[in-house]
C-alpha positions in Angstrom: -37.4 178.9 123.0 -39.6 176.7 120.9 -42.7 175.2 122.6 -42.3 171.5 123.4 -44.4 169.1 121.3 -45.1 165.7 122.8 -45.8 162.8 120.4 -47.8 159.9 121.9 -47.2 156.5 120.4 -49.3 153.6 121.7 -48.0 150.1 121.1 -49.9 146.9 121.3 -48.5 143.6 120.1 -45.0 143.1 118.7 -42.8 146.2 118.2 -42.2 145.5 114.5 -42.7 149.1 113.4 -41.8 151.2 116.5 -38.3 152.0 115.3 -39.7 153.5 112.0 -42.3 155.5 113.9 -39.7 156.9 116.3 -37.3 157.8 113.5 -40.1 159.8 111.8 -40.6 161.7 115.1 -37.0 162.3 115.9 -36.2 163.4 112.3 -38.7 166.3 112.4 -37.5 169.7 111.2 -39.1 171.0 114.4 -36.6 170.2 117.0 -38.1 170.7 120.4 -40.0 167.4 120.6 -40.4 164.4 122.8 -41.9 161.0 122.1 -43.9 159.0 124.7 -44.1 155.3 123.8 -47.0 153.6 125.8 -46.8 149.8 126.0 -50.3 148.6 126.3 -49.5 144.9 126.3 -49.4 144.3 130.0 -46.1 143.7 131.8 -46.6 139.9 132.1 -47.1 139.4 128.4 -44.4 138.1 126.0 -45.2 141.0 123.7 -44.2 143.4 126.5 -40.8 141.7 126.8 -40.3 142.3 123.1 -41.2 145.9 123.2 -39.1 146.5 126.3 -36.1 144.9 124.5 -36.7 147.1 121.5 -36.9 150.2 123.6 -33.7 149.4 125.5 -31.5 151.2 122.9 -33.4 154.4 123.5 -33.0 154.6 127.3 -30.3 157.2 127.1 -32.2 159.5 124.7 -33.8 162.1 126.9 -36.3 162.9 124.1 -38.0 159.5 124.6 -40.1 158.3 127.5 -41.2 154.6 127.8 -44.4 154.0 129.8 -46.0 150.6 130.5 -49.5 149.6 131.5 -49.6 146.9 134.1 -52.4 145.2 132.2 -53.7 145.6 128.7 -56.4 148.4 128.5 -57.0 149.7 125.1 -55.9 152.4 122.6 -57.9 155.1 124.2 -56.3 154.4 127.6 -52.8 154.2 126.1 -53.2 157.7 124.5 -54.5 159.1 127.7 -51.6 157.6 129.6 -49.2 159.1 127.1 -50.6 162.6 127.4 -50.7 162.5 131.2 -47.0 161.7 131.0 -46.3 164.4 128.5 -44.3 167.6 129.3 -45.2 169.5 126.1 -47.7 172.3 125.6 -48.8 170.6 122.4 -49.8 167.0 121.7 -49.4 164.9 118.5 -50.7 161.4 118.2 -49.0 158.7 116.1 -50.1 155.1 115.6 -47.0 152.9 115.8 -47.4 151.6 112.3 -47.7 155.1 110.8 -45.0 157.6 110.0 -44.7 161.4 110.1 -43.2 163.3 107.2 -40.3 165.6 108.2 -42.1 169.0 108.2 -45.4 167.8 109.8 -44.9 169.3 113.2 -43.4 172.5 112.0 -46.2 173.2 109.6 -48.9 172.3 112.0 -47.7 174.2 115.0 -47.2 177.5 113.2 -51.0 178.3 113.0 -51.4 177.3 116.6 -48.7 179.7 117.7 -50.2 182.5 115.6 -53.8 182.1 116.7 -54.4 181.3 120.4 -58.1 180.6 119.7 -57.2 177.5 117.7 -57.4 174.2 119.6 -56.2 171.9 116.9 -54.8 171.7 113.4 -55.0 168.6 111.1 -53.3 167.7 107.9 -53.7 165.1 105.1 -52.2 161.7 104.9 -51.0 159.3 102.2 -52.2 155.7 102.3 -49.9 152.8 101.6 -50.4 149.1 101.4 -47.3 146.7 101.1 -45.1 149.7 100.1 -47.4 150.9 97.3 -49.3 154.1 97.6 -53.0 153.4 97.2 -54.6 156.7 97.9 -54.7 160.0 99.9 -57.0 161.5 102.6 -56.9 165.2 102.2 -57.5 167.6 105.1 -60.8 169.0 104.0 -62.5 172.1 105.5 -65.4 171.4 107.8 -68.4 173.4 106.5 -70.7 172.2 109.3 -68.1 170.7 111.7 -70.2 168.6 114.1 -72.5 167.3 111.3 -69.6 166.6 108.9 -67.8 164.5 111.5 -70.8 162.6 112.9 -72.1 161.6 109.4 -68.5 160.8 108.3 -68.5 163.3 105.5 -65.1 164.3 106.8 -62.5 162.1 108.4 -59.8 163.4 110.7 -57.4 160.5 111.6 -55.6 160.7 114.9 -52.1 160.6 113.3 -52.9 163.9 111.5 -53.7 165.9 114.6 -51.7 168.5 116.5 -53.5 170.1 119.4 -53.1 172.0 122.6 -52.5 169.8 125.7 -54.6 172.2 127.8 -57.6 171.4 125.5 -57.0 167.6 125.7 -57.0 167.8 129.5 -60.1 170.1 129.5 -61.9 167.4 127.4 -60.6 164.7 129.8 -58.9 162.9 126.9 -60.2 159.9 125.1 -63.3 158.0 126.3 -61.8 154.7 127.6 -65.0 152.8 127.1 -64.3 152.7 123.4 -62.5 149.8 121.8 -63.3 151.1 118.3 -64.3 154.4 116.9 -62.5 156.3 119.7 -61.0 158.6 117.1 -64.4 159.5 115.7 -65.8 160.2 119.2 -62.7 162.2 120.2 -62.7 164.4 117.1 -66.5 165.0 117.3 -66.1 166.4 120.8 -63.3 168.7 119.7 -65.1 170.2 116.7 -68.3 170.5 118.7 -66.8 173.0 121.2 -63.5 174.2 119.8 -62.0 175.9 116.8 -59.9 173.7 114.4 -58.1 174.3 111.2 -57.4 172.1 108.2 -53.9 172.4 106.5 -53.6 171.4 102.9 -50.5 169.2 102.9 -49.8 165.5 103.4 -48.1 165.3 106.8 -48.0 161.5 107.4 -48.1 158.1 105.9 -50.6 155.4 107.0 -49.6 151.8 106.4 -52.9 150.0 106.0 -51.6 146.4 105.8 -51.0 146.4 109.6 -54.6 147.4 110.6 -56.4 145.0 112.8 -60.2 145.0 112.6 -62.9 142.5 113.5 -64.4 140.6 110.6 -67.4 139.7 112.9 -70.2 142.0 111.6 -72.3 141.4 114.8 -69.3 142.8 116.8 -69.0 145.8 114.5 -72.7 146.4 115.0 -72.2 146.5 118.8 -69.3 148.9 118.4 -71.4 151.2 116.3 -74.3 151.1 118.7 -72.0 152.1 121.5 -70.7 155.0 119.4 -74.2 156.3 118.7 -75.2 156.0 122.3 -72.2 158.0 123.5 -72.7 160.6 120.7 -76.4 161.1 121.4 -75.9 164.3 123.4 -73.9 165.8 120.4 -76.3 164.5 117.8 -79.2 166.2 119.7 -77.4 169.6 119.2 -78.3 169.4 115.5 -81.7 169.9 113.7 -84.0 166.9 113.7 -83.4 166.1 110.0 -79.7 166.0 110.5 -80.1 163.8 113.6 -82.1 161.3 111.6 -79.5 161.3 108.7 -76.6 160.7 111.1 -78.3 157.8 112.9 -79.4 156.1 109.7 -76.1 156.6 108.0 -74.2 155.1 110.9 -76.6 152.1 111.1 -76.5 151.5 107.4 -72.7 151.6 107.3 -72.8 148.4 109.4 -75.8 146.9 107.6 -73.9 146.8 104.3 -71.1 144.9 105.9 -73.4 141.9 106.0 -73.5 142.1 102.2 -69.7 142.3 102.1 -69.5 139.1 104.1 -72.1 137.5 101.8 -74.6 137.1 104.6 -77.9 138.0 102.8 -80.1 136.9 105.7 -77.9 138.9 108.1 -78.2 141.9 105.8 -82.0 141.7 105.7 -82.3 141.2 109.4 -80.0 144.2 110.1 -81.8 146.3 107.6 -85.1 145.6 109.4 -83.5 146.4 112.8 -82.1 149.7 111.5 -85.5 151.0 110.7 -84.0 152.7 107.7 -86.7 151.6 105.2 -86.3 153.2 101.8 -83.3 155.2 103.0 -81.6 151.9 103.7 -82.3 150.5 100.2 -81.0 153.7 98.6 -77.9 153.6 100.8 -77.3 150.0 99.8 -77.7 150.9 96.1 -75.2 153.7 96.4 -72.7 151.5 98.2 -73.0 148.8 95.5 -72.5 151.5 92.8 -69.3 152.8 94.5 -68.1 149.3 94.9 -68.4 148.6 91.2 -66.6 151.8 90.3 -63.8 151.1 92.7 -63.5 147.4 91.8 -63.9 146.4 95.4 -66.4 146.7 98.2 -67.5 149.6 100.2 -65.6 150.0 103.5 
């Protein structure tokens, strides 16, 4: 019998896209699958009532579990709740505004079944905005896994992951202190201690217009500081030169956001706080150059 794969779908806010996400799971060519929808709105919220009403039509489908948080927690907690309620030996994660392509699970589980030393496989994803494809994120090989992830040379988005549940539990899941960057932190811990494999196909679609992110750069700076603090034990596993590059790269990624918001004084102040010096000026110049080439601004 095929191994059971559990797909965890956190929901926060209105259930505008949950039907589409669930269809993409239930239409997989790999058939032994379950979906766990975790409602993170809090049971006293009006959004919970909307999600509950949406999920009513699935109550007789044994492939679907609906779990509710009593109060709003965060995306990390919702994913953990989903996995703790999962019956499968393998875990996939799907943001409720994303979609799986039909062969995603089938193509990702095969290497895991063939190689018991593999903890996780990850695939590429296509990027859409308002129905129009705007790009792709390929699943690139990790040459220096921990360094590549910590400096963001490689990006492994959670909807592209399929992993062993035993490894997830061994890692104690997502760090629930994170309100942002929890995917970076989670993936860094995986690649630091376990074997992972990239698969060169596009397995899912990310719909970018529904992404919520703070426009307050000071808040973004606090999130990044929290990330670096939590990642410090992993950063310290690397050579000193690599450690410095990772720290400065992460700090400067926030610093340039002040330029994006046209806050020159904020940029200069953040640059000074970062201690990046000439590295920071070069980083800014490269960001501006990439912006001009793309016709937009650096992320």
